[in-house]
C-alpha positions in Angstrom: -26.2 -96.6 67.1 -29.1 -94.2 65.8 -32.3 -93.9 67.8 -35.1 -96.0 66.0 -37.7 -93.1 66.2 -35.2 -90.7 64.8 -33.9 -93.0 61.9 -37.5 -94.0 61.2 -38.7 -90.1 60.7 -35.6 -89.3 58.5 -36.5 -92.3 56.3 -40.2 -91.7 55.6 -42.1 -89.8 53.2 -44.9 -87.2 54.7 -48.4 -88.7 54.3 -50.0 -86.6 51.4 -53.5 -85.1 53.1 -56.5 -85.4 50.9 -58.2 -82.5 50.0 -55.9 -80.4 48.8 -56.1 -78.9 45.1 -55.2 -80.7 41.7 -52.3 -79.6 40.1 -52.6 -81.7 36.8 -50.1 -80.5 34.8 -47.2 -80.6 37.6 -48.3 -84.0 38.7 -48.5 -85.3 35.5 -44.9 -84.2 34.5 -43.4 -85.3 38.0 -44.8 -88.8 37.5 -43.7 -89.3 34.5 -40.4 -87.9 35.4 -40.2 -90.3 38.1 -40.8 -93.3 35.9 -38.7 -92.6 33.1 -35.7 -90.3 34.0 -32.4 -91.1 35.7 -32.5 -87.8 37.6 -35.2 -85.8 38.9 -34.4 -82.6 40.5 -36.4 -80.2 42.4 -34.6 -76.8 43.0 -36.2 -73.9 44.4 -36.2 -71.8 47.8 -38.2 -72.8 50.8 -41.8 -72.9 50.8 -42.7 -73.7 47.1 -44.1 -77.6 47.9 -40.9 -79.6 47.0 -41.6 -82.3 49.5 -45.4 -82.0 49.1 -45.1 -82.7 45.4 -42.8 -85.5 45.6 -44.6 -87.1 48.4 -47.7 -86.9 46.6 -46.4 -88.4 43.5 -45.0 -91.6 45.0 -48.5 -92.6 46.4 -49.5 -92.6 42.7 -46.4 -94.6 41.4 -47.5 -98.1 40.1 -48.1 -101.1 42.1 -44.8 -102.2 43.3 -42.5 -99.6 42.5 -39.9 -99.4 45.4 -39.3 -96.3 47.3 -36.5 -95.1 49.5 -36.8 -91.8 51.1 -34.0 -89.8 53.3 -34.7 -86.3 54.6 -31.5 -84.9 55.4 -30.3 -82.3 57.6 -27.5 -80.0 58.6 -26.0 -82.9 60.9 -25.4 -85.0 57.9 -21.9 -85.9 56.4 -21.6 -88.6 53.8 -21.8 -91.3 56.2 -24.6 -90.4 58.2 -26.5 -89.7 54.8 -25.4 -93.2 53.5 -25.9 -94.9 56.7 -29.8 -93.3 56.6 -30.0 -94.2 52.6 -29.1 -97.9 53.4 -31.6 -98.3 56.3 -34.5 -96.4 53.9 -33.4 -99.3 51.5 -33.8 -102.3 54.1 -37.6 -102.9 53.6 -36.6 -104.1 50.1 -34.0 -106.5 51.2 -31.5 -105.7 48.9 -28.9 -108.8 48.6 -26.1 -107.1 50.3 -22.6 -108.3 49.3 -21.1 -105.9 51.8 -22.0 -105.2 54.9 -23.9 -102.0 55.6 -21.4 -100.7 58.4 -18.4 -101.3 55.7 -19.8 -98.6 53.6 -18.8 -96.2 56.1 -15.3 -97.8 56.6 -14.8 -97.5 52.8 -16.0 -93.5 52.9 -13.5 -93.2 56.0 -10.7 -94.4 53.7 -11.9 -92.2 50.7 -12.7 -95.2 48.9 -16.2 -93.5 47.8 -16.3 -94.9 44.1 -15.8 -98.4 45.9 -19.2 -97.5 48.3 -21.0 -96.2 45.3 -20.2 -99.4 43.3 -21.1 -101.7 46.1 -24.3 -100.0 46.6 -24.9 -100.1 42.8 -24.8 -103.9 42.8 -27.2 -104.2 45.6 -29.5 -102.0 43.8 -29.3 -103.8 40.5 -29.6 -107.4 42.3 -32.7 -106.0 44.3 -36.0 -107.8 43.1 -37.9 -104.7 42.0 -39.8 -105.3 38.6 -41.7 -102.2 38.7 -38.6 -100.1 39.3 -37.6 -98.2 42.2 -37.0 -94.2 43.2 -34.8 -93.1 45.7 -35.7 -89.7 47.4 -33.0 -87.2 48.5 -35.2 -84.4 50.5 -33.6 -81.1 51.8 -30.3 -82.0 50.0 -29.2 -78.4 50.1 -28.4 -79.1 54.1 -25.5 -81.5 53.6 -22.2 -79.6 53.4 -19.8 -82.5 52.8 -18.6 -82.5 49.5 -17.7 -86.2 49.5 -21.7 -86.5 49.4 -22.1 -85.2 45.9 -18.9 -87.0 44.9 -20.7 -90.3 45.9 -24.1 -88.8 44.3 -22.3 -88.4 41.3 -20.8 -92.0 41.1 -24.1 -93.2 42.0 -25.7 -91.4 39.0 -23.0 -92.7 36.6 -24.0 -96.2 37.4 -27.6 -96.3 38.8 -29.5 -99.3 37.1 -31.6 -98.6 34.1 -35.3 -98.9 36.2 -33.9 -96.9 39.3 -34.5 -93.0 39.8 -32.8 -90.6 41.7 -34.8 -87.6 42.7 -33.6 -84.8 44.6 -35.3 -82.1 46.3 -32.9 -78.7 47.4 -32.9 -75.3 47.7 -29.8 -74.7 45.6 -28.4 -76.7 42.3 -26.3 -79.5 43.7 -22.8 -79.4 42.4 -23.1 -82.3 40.1 -22.2 -82.5 36.6 -25.9 -81.9 35.0 -25.0 -80.7 31.7 -24.3 -84.5 31.3 -27.7 -85.6 32.1 -29.4 -82.7 30.4 -27.9 -83.6 26.9 -28.8 -87.2 27.1 -32.5 -85.9 28.2 -32.1 -88.3 31.4 -32.7 -85.1 33.9 -35.9 -83.8 34.4 -35.8 -80.2 36.4 -38.3 -78.3 38.4 -37.5 -75.0 39.3 -39.5 -72.2 41.0 -41.3 -71.2 38.1 -42.5 -74.7 37.2 -43.9 -75.1 41.1 -45.1 -72.1 41.6 -48.9 -72.2 41.6 -50.4 -70.8 38.5 -53.5 -67.8 38.6 -55.7 -70.5 38.0 -54.4 -72.7 40.4 -54.6 -70.0 42.9 -58.3 -69.4 42.2 -59.0 -73.0 43.0 -57.3 -72.7 46.2 -59.0 -69.6 47.3 -62.3 -71.2 46.5 -61.2 -74.6 48.5 -60.3 -72.8 51.7 -62.9 -70.2 51.7 -65.5 -71.8 49.7 -66.5 -68.9 47.3 -65.3 -67.2 44.3 -63.4 -64.3 44.5 -61.2 -63.7 41.1 -59.8 -60.3 42.0 -58.8 -61.0 45.3 -57.4 -64.1 44.1 -55.6 -62.5 41.3 -54.2 -60.0 43.8 -52.7 -62.8 46.2 -51.4 -64.8 42.8 -49.7 -61.0 41.8 -48.4 -60.6 45.4 -47.1 -64.2 46.4 -45.7 -64.8 42.6 -47.4 -68.6 43.3 -45.2 -69.0 46.3 -46.7 -71.8 47.9 -45.8 -70.8 51.9 -47.0 -67.1 50.8 -50.3 -68.3 49.4 -51.2 -70.5 52.3 -50.5 -67.9 54.9 -52.0 -65.0 53.1 -55.2 -67.0 52.8 -54.9 -68.0 56.9 -54.3 -64.3 57.4 -57.1 -63.1 55.5 -59.7 -64.5 57.7 -58.5 -62.2 60.5 -59.2 -58.2 60.6 -55.5 -57.7 60.7 -54.0 -54.9 58.1 -52.1 -56.3 55.2 -48.8 -57.0 55.1 -46.7 -53.4 53.7 -45.9 -53.6 50.0 -42.4 -53.7 50.7 -42.5 -57.0 53.0 -43.9 -58.8 49.9 -40.8 -58.5 47.7 -39.1 -60.3 50.7 -40.1 -64.1 50.7 -38.4 -64.5 53.9 -39.9 -61.3 55.8 -42.9 -62.0 54.3 -42.8 -65.7 56.2 -42.1 -64.0 59.2 -45.0 -61.6 59.1 -47.6 -63.6 57.9 -46.5 -66.6 60.6 -46.2 -63.9 63.2 -50.0 -63.0 62.3 -50.7 -67.0 62.4 -48.7 -67.6 65.4 -50.1 -64.8 67.5 -53.7 -65.9 67.1 -52.8 -69.3 68.6 -53.8 -70.0 72.0 -50.8 -69.0 74.3 -50.4 -72.9 75.7 -50.0 -73.9 72.1 -47.8 -71.1 71.3 -45.5 -71.9 74.6 -45.5 -75.6 72.9 -44.4 -74.7 69.5 -41.6 -72.5 70.5 -40.3 -75.3 73.1 -40.8 -78.1 70.6 -39.1 -76.3 67.5 -35.9 -77.8 68.6 -36.9 -81.4 67.9 -36.4 -82.6 64.1 -39.8 -84.6 64.6 -42.5 -84.1 66.8 -44.3 -87.1 69.1 -46.1 -86.9 72.2 -43.3 -88.4 74.1 -40.7 -86.2 72.7 -42.5 -83.3 72.9 -43.7 -83.9 76.6 -40.2 -84.6 77.6 -38.8 -81.2 76.2 -41.7 -78.8 76.3 -42.8 -80.2 80.3 -46.3 -80.1 78.9 -48.4 -83.5 80.0 -50.9 -82.5 77.4 -48.4 -83.2 74.5 -50.7 -85.7 72.9 -53.5 -83.3 72.5 -51.6 -80.4 71.3 -50.1 -82.2 68.6 -53.6 -83.3 67.8 -54.3 -79.4 67.4 -51.4 -78.8 65.3 -52.4 -81.5 62.9 -56.1 -80.4 63.0 -55.1 -76.4 62.1 -52.1 -77.6 59.6 -49.6 -75.7 61.2 -46.8 -76.1 58.5 -46.4 -79.7 59.3 -46.6 -82.8 57.7 -47.5 -86.2 59.0 -45.2 -89.2 59.0 -46.3 -93.0 59.0 -46.4 -94.7 62.3 -48.1 -96.6 65.0 -48.1 -93.0 67.1 -48.5 -89.4 65.5 -45.6 -88.2 64.3 -45.2 -84.6 62.8 -42.5 -82.8 60.8 -42.1 -79.1 60.7 -41.7 -76.9 57.8 -38.2 -75.7 57.7 -39.2 -72.1 57.2 -41.5 -72.6 60.2 -39.4 -74.1 62.6 -36.7 -71.4 61.8 -39.3 -69.1 62.5 -40.0 -70.5 65.9 -36.4 -71.1 66.8 -35.7 -67.7 66.0 -38.4 -66.2 68.2 -37.5 -68.6 71.1 -33.9 -67.6 71.0 -34.9 -64.2 71.1 -37.6 -64.2 73.5 -36.6 -67.0 75.8 -32.7 -67.0 75.6 -32.3 -68.4 79.2 -34.6 -71.4 78.3 -32.5 -72.4 75.5 -29.6 -74.4 77.2 -32.0 -76.5 79.2 -34.6 -77.2 75.9 -31.3 -78.5 74.1 -30.4 -80.7 77.1 -33.7 -82.1 77.1 -34.4 -82.6 73.4 -30.8 -84.4 73.2 -31.8 -87.3 75.6 -34.0 -88.6 72.8 -31.6 -88.4 69.8 -29.2 -91.0 68.3 -25.3 -90.4 69.6 -24.2 -88.2 66.9 -27.0 -85.9 67.2 -27.4 -85.7 71.0 -23.5 -85.0 71.4 -24.5 -82.1 68.8 -27.1 -80.9 70.9 -25.3 -80.7 73.9 -22.6 -78.8 72.2 -24.9 -76.3 71.0 -26.1 -75.9 74.5 -22.7 -75.3 75.8 -23.2 -78.4 77.7 -19.5 -79.5 77.8 -19.8 -81.8 80.5 -22.9 -83.5 78.9 -21.2 -83.8 75.5 -18.4 -85.2 76.8 -20.0 -87.7 78.5 -22.6 -88.6 75.7 -19.7 -89.1 73.5 -17.5 -91.3 76.0 -20.7 -93.4 76.7 -21.1 -94.0 72.7 -17.6 -94.4 71.7 -17.2 -98.2 72.5 -20.5 -99.1 70.4 -19.6 -96.7 67.9 -15.7 -98.4 67.7 -17.4 -101.8 67.2 -19.7 -100.7 64.6 -16.4 -99.3 62.7 -17.5 -95.5 63.1 -14.2 -94.6 64.3 -14.0 -91.9 61.6 -17.1 -90.3 62.7 -15.7 -90.4 66.4 -12.9 -88.1 65.5 -14.8 -85.4 63.5 -17.2 -85.2 66.6 -14.3 -84.9 69.0 -13.0 -82.3 66.7 -16.1 -80.2 67.2 -15.4 -79.3 70.9 -13.6 -76.4 72.0 -9.8 -76.4 72.1 -9.3 -76.1 75.2 -11.8 -78.6 76.2 -10.3 -81.1 73.4 -6.6 -80.8 75.4 -7.9 -80.9 78.8 -10.7 -83.6 78.9 -10.0 -87.0 80.3 -13.0 -88.4 78.6 -12.1 -87.4 75.0 -8.6 -88.4 75.7 -9.7 -92.0 76.7 -11.9 -92.3 73.3 -9.1 -90.9 71.2 -6.9 -93.6 72.6 -9.4 -96.3 72.2 -9.7 -95.3 68.5 -6.3 -95.1 67.8 -5.6 -98.6 69.7 -7.4 -100.3 66.7 -5.4 -98.4 64.4 -2.2 -99.8 66.2 -0.5 -96.5 67.2 0.4 -97.9 70.6 2.7 -94.8 71.7 -0.4 -92.5 71.0 -2.6 -94.8 73.1 -0.1 -94.8 75.8 0.5 -90.9 75.6 -3.8 -90.5 75.4 -4.3 -92.9 78.5 -1.8 -91.3 80.6 -3.4 -88.2 80.3 -6.9 -89.4 80.9 -5.6 -90.9 83.8 -4.0 -88.0 85.5 -7.0 -86.0 84.7 -9.5 -88.3 86.2 -7.4 -88.7 89.3 -7.2 -84.6 89.6 -11.2 -85.1 89.3 -11.5 -87.8 92.0 -12.9 -90.1 89.4 -10.7 -93.1 90.5 -12.5 -95.8 88.6 -12.1 -94.0 85.4 -8.6 -93.2 86.0 -8.0 -97.0 86.8 -9.5 -98.1 83.5 -7.4 -95.4 81.7 -4.3 -96.7 83.4 -5.0 -100.3 82.7 -4.9 -99.1 79.1 -2.0 -96.9 79.7 0.1 -100.4 80.7 -1.3 -102.4 78.1 -0.1 -100.0 75.1 3.1 -100.0 77.3 3.3 -103.6 76.9 3.4 -103.3 72.6 5.7 -100.3 72.9 8.7 -102.2 74.4 8.3 -102.0 78.0 6.8 -105.1 79.5 7.9 -104.7 83.0 6.9 -101.2 83.4 3.7 -102.3 82.2 3.1 -105.2 84.7 4.3 -103.0 87.6 1.6 -100.3 86.6 -1.0 -103.4 86.1 -0.3 -104.5 89.6 -0.5 -101.0 91.2 -4.2 -101.2 90.0 -4.8 -104.0 91.9 -4.7 -102.0 95.3 -8.6 -101.2 95.1 -11.3 -103.3 93.5 -11.8 -103.1 89.6 -14.5 -103.1 87.5 -14.9 -105.9 85.2 -13.6 -103.8 82.0 -10.5 -102.7 84.3 -9.8 -106.3 85.5 -10.2 -107.4 81.8 -7.3 -105.5 80.7 -5.3 -106.0 83.6 -5.8 -109.6 83.1 -4.6 -109.1 79.5 -1.7 -107.0 80.3 -0.4 -110.0 82.9 -1.2 -112.6 79.6 1.4 -110.1 77.7 3.9 -110.2 80.6 4.1 -114.0 80.3 5.4 -113.8 76.6 8.7 -112.2 78.0 9.4 -114.3 80.8 10.3 -118.4 80.1 7.2 -119.5 82.2 4.1 -121.6 81.6 1.5 -118.8 82.9 0.3 -117.8 79.7 -2.5 -120.4 79.5 -3.6 -119.7 82.8 -3.6 -116.2 82.4 -5.6 -116.6 79.3 -8.1 -118.3 80.7 -8.8 -115.9 83.6 -9.1 -113.3 80.4 -11.6 -115.5 78.6 -13.7 -116.0 82.0 -13.9 -112.2 82.6 -15.0 -111.5 79.0 -17.7 -114.3 79.1 -19.2 -112.3 82.1 -20.5 -109.7 79.8 -17.8 -107.8 78.0 -18.8 -105.8 75.3 -18.3 -106.6 71.8 -15.4 -103.8 71.5 -13.6 -105.0 74.6 -13.4 -108.9 72.9 -12.2 -107.0 69.9 -9.6 -105.2 71.9 -8.4 -108.3 73.7 -8.5 -110.4 70.7 -5.6 -108.7 68.7 -2.6 -111.0 68.3 -3.3 -112.9 71.4 -2.4 -116.2 69.2 1.2 -115.0 69.2 1.8 -117.4 72.6 0.5 -120.3 70.7 3.8 -122.0 71.7 3.1 -121.9 75.5 1.4 -124.7 77.5 -2.2 -124.6 77.9 -2.7 -121.5 75.2 -4.3 -123.1 72.4 -7.4 -124.6 74.3 -8.1 -121.1 75.7 -7.8 -119.6 72.3 -10.1 -121.6 70.9 -12.6 -120.6 73.9 -11.9 -117.1 73.1 -12.9 -117.9 69.7 -16.0 -119.6 70.4 -17.3 -116.7 72.8 -16.1 -113.8 70.2 -18.4 -115.6 67.7 -21.2 -115.7 70.1 -21.1 -112.0 70.6 -20.5 -111.4 66.7 -23.6 -113.0 66.1 -25.2 -109.9 67.4 -24.3 -107.9 64.3 -20.5 -107.5 64.8 -18.9 -108.4 61.6 -15.5 -107.4 62.4 -15.1 -109.3 65.6 -16.4 -112.5 63.8 -13.8 -111.5 61.2 -11.1 -111.5 63.9 -12.3 -114.6 65.2 -11.8 -116.4 62.0 -8.7 -114.8 61.4 -7.4 -116.4 64.6 -8.6 -119.5 64.1 -6.9 -119.5 60.7 -3.6 -118.9 62.6 -4.2 -121.7 64.9 -4.7 -124.2 62.3 -1.6 -123.2 60.5 0.4 -123.3 63.7 -0.8 -127.0 64.2 -0.4 -128.0 60.6 -4.2 -128.8 60.3 -4.2 -128.2 56.7 -7.7 -129.2 55.8 -9.3 -127.1 58.7 -6.7 -124.2 57.6 -8.3 -124.1 54.3 -12.1 -123.7 55.4 -11.0 -121.1 57.7 -9.3 -119.0 55.2 -12.3 -119.3 53.1 -14.6 -118.1 56.0 -12.0 -115.3 56.7 -12.0 -114.1 53.0 -15.8 -114.2 52.9 -15.8 -112.1 56.0 -13.4 -109.5 54.6 -15.0 -108.9 51.2 -18.6 -108.7 53.6 -16.3 -105.9 55.5 -15.0 -104.1 52.2 -11.7 -105.8 52.9 -10.2 -103.3 55.7 -6.6 -102.8 55.1 -5.5 -104.2 58.7 -7.2 -107.2 58.8 -6.5 -107.9 55.0 -3.0 -107.3 55.7 -3.2 -110.0 58.5 -5.2 -112.3 56.3 -2.0 -111.9 53.8 0.3 -112.6 56.8 -1.2 -116.0 57.1 -1.1 -117.1 53.6 2.3 -115.6 53.5 3.6 -117.6 56.5 1.9 -121.1 55.0 3.9 -120.4 51.7 7.2 -120.3 53.7 6.1 -123.2 55.1 5.5 -125.1 51.6 8.9 -123.4 50.2 7.0 -121.5 47.9 9.5 -118.4 46.7 7.2 -117.3 44.2 4.2 -117.4 45.9 5.9 -115.3 49.0 7.4 -113.1 46.4 3.6 -112.1 45.1 2.0 -112.3 48.7 5.0 -109.6 49.8 3.9 -107.0 47.0 0.1 -107.8 48.0 0.9 -107.1 51.7 2.9 -104.0 50.4 -0.4 -102.6 48.6 -2.3 -103.7 51.7 0.0 -101.2 54.1 -0.1 -98.6 51.7 -3.4 -98.2 52.7 -2.6 -98.1 56.5 -2.5 -95.2 58.9 0.9 -93.8 58.3 1.3 -92.5 61.7 0.5 -96.4 63.1 3.4 -98.8 63.7 1.2 -101.4 61.9 2.8 -100.8 58.3 6.4 -101.3 59.6 5.5 -104.3 61.5 4.2 -105.7 58.4 6.8 -104.7 56.6 9.2 -106.8 58.7 7.3 -109.6 58.6 7.1 -109.7 54.9 10.9 -109.6 54.6 11.2 -112.2 57.1 9.1 -114.4 55.0 11.5 -113.3 51.9 14.4 -114.3 54.3 13.0 -117.6 55.1 12.6 -118.8 51.3 16.0 -117.0 50.7 14.8 -114.2 48.0 17.8 -112.3 48.8 17.5 -110.1 46.1 14.1 -108.7 46.9 15.0 -108.5 50.6 18.5 -106.4 49.7 15.9 -104.1 47.5 13.3 -103.4 50.5 15.2 -103.6 53.3 16.1 -99.7 53.3 12.3 -99.1 53.5 12.5 -101.2 57.0 15.5 -99.3 58.0 14.1 -95.9 57.4 10.8 -96.6 58.4 9.1 -94.7 61.3 9.3 -97.3 64.1 7.9 -95.0 66.6 8.5 -97.0 69.9 7.5 -100.6 68.7 9.7 -102.8 70.1 9.0 -105.8 67.7 10.2 -103.6 64.3 13.7 -103.3 65.6 14.4 -106.9 66.4 12.8 -108.0 63.4 15.3 -105.8 61.6 18.4 -106.8 63.4 17.3 -110.6 62.7 17.1 -110.0 59.3 20.2 -108.1 59.1 22.4 -110.9 61.0 21.2 -113.8 58.5 21.8 -111.0 55.8 25.4 -111.2 56.9 25.2 -115.2 57.4 24.3 -115.0 53.5 26.9 -112.8 52.3 29.5 -114.8 54.2 30.4 -112.3 57.0 30.1 -115.1 59.9 31.5 -113.0 62.3 29.2 -110.4 62.4 26.3 -112.8 61.5 27.5 -114.8 64.8 27.9 -112.0 67.2 24.4 -110.4 65.8 22.5 -113.8 66.3 24.0 -115.0 69.7 23.0 -111.6 70.8 19.4 -112.0 69.6 19.1 -115.2 71.1 20.0 -114.5 74.6 17.6 -111.4 74.3 14.4 -111.2 76.4 13.1 -109.0 73.4 12.6 -112.1 71.2 10.9 -114.3 73.7 7.0 -113.2 72.8 8.0 -114.0 69.2 7.7 -117.2 68.4 8.9 -117.3 64.9 11.6 -114.8 65.1 12.9 -116.6 67.8 12.3 -119.8 65.7 14.4 -118.0 63.0 17.2 -116.8 65.2 18.1 -120.1 66.8 17.8 -121.9 63.7 20.2 -119.8 61.6 22.5 -119.7 64.8 22.7 -123.2 64.7 23.8 -122.9 60.9 26.3 -120.0 61.8 27.7 -122.1 64.6 28.3 -125.3 62.5 29.8 -123.0 59.6 32.3 -122.0 62.5 32.9 -125.7 63.2 31.2 -125.9 66.6 28.4 -128.5 66.4 27.9 -128.4 70.1 27.3 -124.9 70.3 25.0 -125.3 67.3 22.5 -128.0 69.0 22.8 -125.9 72.2 20.9 -123.1 69.8 18.9 -125.6 68.1 17.5 -127.9 71.1 15.2 -125.4 72.7 13.6 -124.9 69.9 13.0 -128.8 69.1 11.9 -129.1 72.7 9.3 -126.2 72.5 7.9 -127.5 69.3 7.8 -131.1 70.6 5.8 -129.7 73.5 3.4 -127.5 72.1 2.6 -129.6 68.9 2.7 -126.1 67.1 4.9 -127.5 64.2 3.8 -124.8 61.9 5.5 -122.3 63.8 8.9 -124.2 63.4 8.0 -124.6 59.9 7.5 -121.3 59.2 11.0 -120.1 59.9 12.1 -121.7 56.6 12.1 -124.9 55.3 15.7 -124.6 53.6 17.3 -123.8 56.9 15.7 -126.3 58.6 16.6 -128.9 55.8 19.9 -128.0 55.9 20.0 -128.6 59.8 18.1 -132.0 59.6 20.7 -133.2 57.4 24.1 -131.3 58.8 27.0 -133.7 59.9 26.7 -133.3 63.7 28.6 -136.1 64.8 28.0 -136.7 68.6 26.5 -133.4 69.4 22.9 -134.0 68.3 20.7 -135.9 70.3 19.4 -138.8 68.3 15.7 -138.3 69.3 15.8 -134.4 68.8 17.4 -135.1 65.1 14.7 -137.6 64.5 12.0 -135.2 65.4 13.5 -132.5 63.1 13.8 -134.7 60.1 10.2 -136.1 60.9 9.0 -132.4 60.6 11.0 -131.2 57.5 9.0 -134.4 56.1 5.6 -132.7 57.3 6.7 -129.8 55.0 7.0 -131.9 51.7 3.6 -133.6 52.8 1.8 -129.8 53.2 3.6 -129.1 49.7 1.9 -132.2 47.9 -1.3 -131.6 49.6 -1.1 -127.9 48.5 -0.5 -129.1 44.8 -4.0 -131.1 45.0 -7.0 -129.1 44.3 -8.0 -127.3 47.2 -11.3 -126.6 45.6 -14.1 -127.9 47.8 -16.7 -130.4 45.3 -19.9 -129.0 46.8 -22.5 -131.8 47.5 -25.2 -132.6 45.1 -27.8 -130.6 46.7 -26.3 -128.4 49.7 -23.4 -127.1 47.4 -21.7 -126.8 50.6 -24.0 -124.6 52.5 -24.4 -125.3 56.2 -27.2 -126.1 58.0 -28.1 -122.6 59.0 -28.0 -121.4 55.6 -30.2 -123.9 54.4 -33.0 -123.0 57.1 -32.3 -119.2 55.8 -32.5 -119.9 52.1 -35.6 -122.3 52.6 -37.5 -119.1 54.5 -36.0 -117.0 51.8 -37.6 -119.2 49.1 -41.1 -119.1 50.6 -40.9 -115.3 50.4 -39.9 -114.1 53.9 -38.5 -110.8 54.4 -35.2 -110.4 56.0 -36.7 -109.4 59.0 -39.3 -112.7 59.5 -36.6 -114.9 59.0 -35.0 -113.4 61.9 -38.0 -113.6 64.2 -38.5 -117.1 62.9 -35.0 -118.4 63.4 -34.3 -116.5 66.6 -31.4 -114.2 64.8 -30.7 -110.7 64.4 -31.5 -109.0 61.1 -27.9 -108.3 60.5 -27.0 -112.1 60.7 -29.5 -113.0 58.4 -28.1 -110.2 55.6 -24.4 -112.2 56.5 -26.0 -115.4 55.7 -27.8 -114.1 52.7 -24.6 -112.8 51.4 -22.8 -116.0 52.1 -25.4 -117.9 50.3 -25.1 -116.1 47.2 -21.1 -116.0 47.1 -21.3 -119.7 47.3 -23.9 -120.3 44.8 -22.2 -117.7 42.5 -25.6 -116.0 42.4 -26.9 -112.3 42.1 -30.1 -111.8 43.7 -32.6 -113.6 46.6 -35.0 -114.4 43.2 -32.3 -116.5 41.8 -31.4 -118.1 45.3 -34.8 -119.0 45.6 -35.2 -120.5 42.5 -32.1 -122.7 43.1 -33.6 -123.8 46.1 -36.9 -124.8 44.8 -35.2 -126.5 42.0 -33.4 -128.6 44.6 -36.0 -129.1 47.1 -39.1 -128.4 45.7 -41.7 -126.0 47.1 
């Protein structure tokens, strides 16, 4: 998501320039502190040399001491600061046990302590025998209070061999008294950072080549040792201009502006113009400066800036990259705005083009370029969502003016995509309807079609399948792009859920074909949600398997949440098909995925739902009750405006009904009855089914029969196989209790035939083994088909086999050598044991670095090890080398 050059510039310490005077006392104290204290704090106004002092000492640390540097800026909140810190740590190959992008999801859920704990675990296990230093420069630029909450947790658990160094203009809101009392804090304020009179004399001698104690003394007295003032004063003293007025020396800001003006005015006109235009850039490179300034001599001018040492620091890299001092940039920006205000919007537009999506959009906003800002964010939204950056997307949208937020179809579409991932289908419908109408008014038909397609998809989940189908059909009057055609095909697939037809398999086949043409990871994720609900339909199983394979291929490019969704879908498939051994393996993979992702609530809830359903098939009442409470805990973490909490509660109560835990059902049912159901059609249907079964349990046979008969004939349950199975099986029991075995068999027979044709015995068993057993051994007389009844008894026997197998140890016994690692994981481990970094392993195996990190985490999990060093030792002990 971020521009590589921008990220690299933010995580590089400026190079220390040789030839500067020694400041032995300061350097000795700072060097010792970086090696011995938990927290090193440099607090002083701008221009006191905080960055220079740190960068110089970092280069003098003992060999093997790890360093991670992050320069903060005004665009940084906790998620951005954390993402840059993770990027800065990457060269150390931390053994991440959590996906780096999952840190941002934890922060979005306000699980800041958990995010800090995960980072601390990675630091503790990183192989840094000589210790490590994390530097946060310019931390005063960060205004997000959560960033300091995070840093507080980080300091609390910082491993003994690590140090946190902070450079800032104001004291950060951390509990510093604690670290002071423990003598774990080293502080350097403006008094410590100021040049002494002796150092000023040495500086004068170094610059001017002569000793002038009186002049140096006067300079020290006026500047009070302020580094920026010293350097500029010495530079201006070479000119014949008059000295600054006495009053100016009393105000550092005014002094800097005066002295900077003296230096600036002495520059060649071309260089002055170049500096003014490039002051909008956070880092200066020849390509970016040429793009913004329009000057083809950018490379030569950057060399000239470096030669003159015009308040810039040099960053390491293949091309010359400079970072301006904040004070100098502020001076130049203020002058640019004052002298060339009409140029500013266009310069910001040019500067935005080379930035990462967030900063690019913010620059467009700063330029008042509303159209470009909207389009920039719209282009970035799918990738941001695929990388689990939905919270950041929402924050950027809020920075647009209110009237644009309300009117913009691009922002409405982006909001709709975001809330789709939060299961807020009514909101998706409204946002997409607004976006489509606005696009149509602008004549942007392709964009309007795309929004209408998403509107139709949301309508399916809002209980209006016919309206959704009609809207989707109307879109086919014109050619469709890939994304729109894919969503329309998905609507067609879901429409099959409400019809007794065999078209679902064909629709899904076409959908997978379209996705395979090059769909984004975000579009794959959008289409995978709940596709397995139609497993009972002909041809669906094979197409779901294709979809899983395709999603995994795309997920290998670094989309862990898509990988988790694929494994979760496969778990459902194995469950419905009764493939117990494969189910256990799929569940293990899914659990590993969710640990890697930080156990996001929506996916964790869906995983518990699989286990809950499996426990129903085993008739494990205690297990179902425990899973119900575990699911409730996950639901409590979900967005309350989403329909998913109510859907999950209904799912959980349905499972409790299936195992006959009526006490818990009666206690929890009021929650479902009072839940904000929005326009989700699933919850009312499930609620009605539960109420009907409760009536049957309580002996109100007439009411139960009336409700169950109505539900059995309702098209609303057509797409809900488990609910359909439960309704028909309970209706059969109720008809038997009413003395009508023929009516009971008419209710049950379609369920038996559907299970026989699909082979998905799991979906039948998920309706409840107790009820199925009662039906299998009921006095049917001549009403039941012998073949059908035999099949039902066979499937009840399968449930007993499930229970017997589940009683056996499900723990996989590792092989002697490979400990259950896959062939790919062994390849990764072999290269790791050979001393290869993640980047080199990725290159050798033609994988993404993200995929390598995931393999390393899985290796450490399965071997129950903490670090790469331990994993390497394990490999060498078994395979030699």
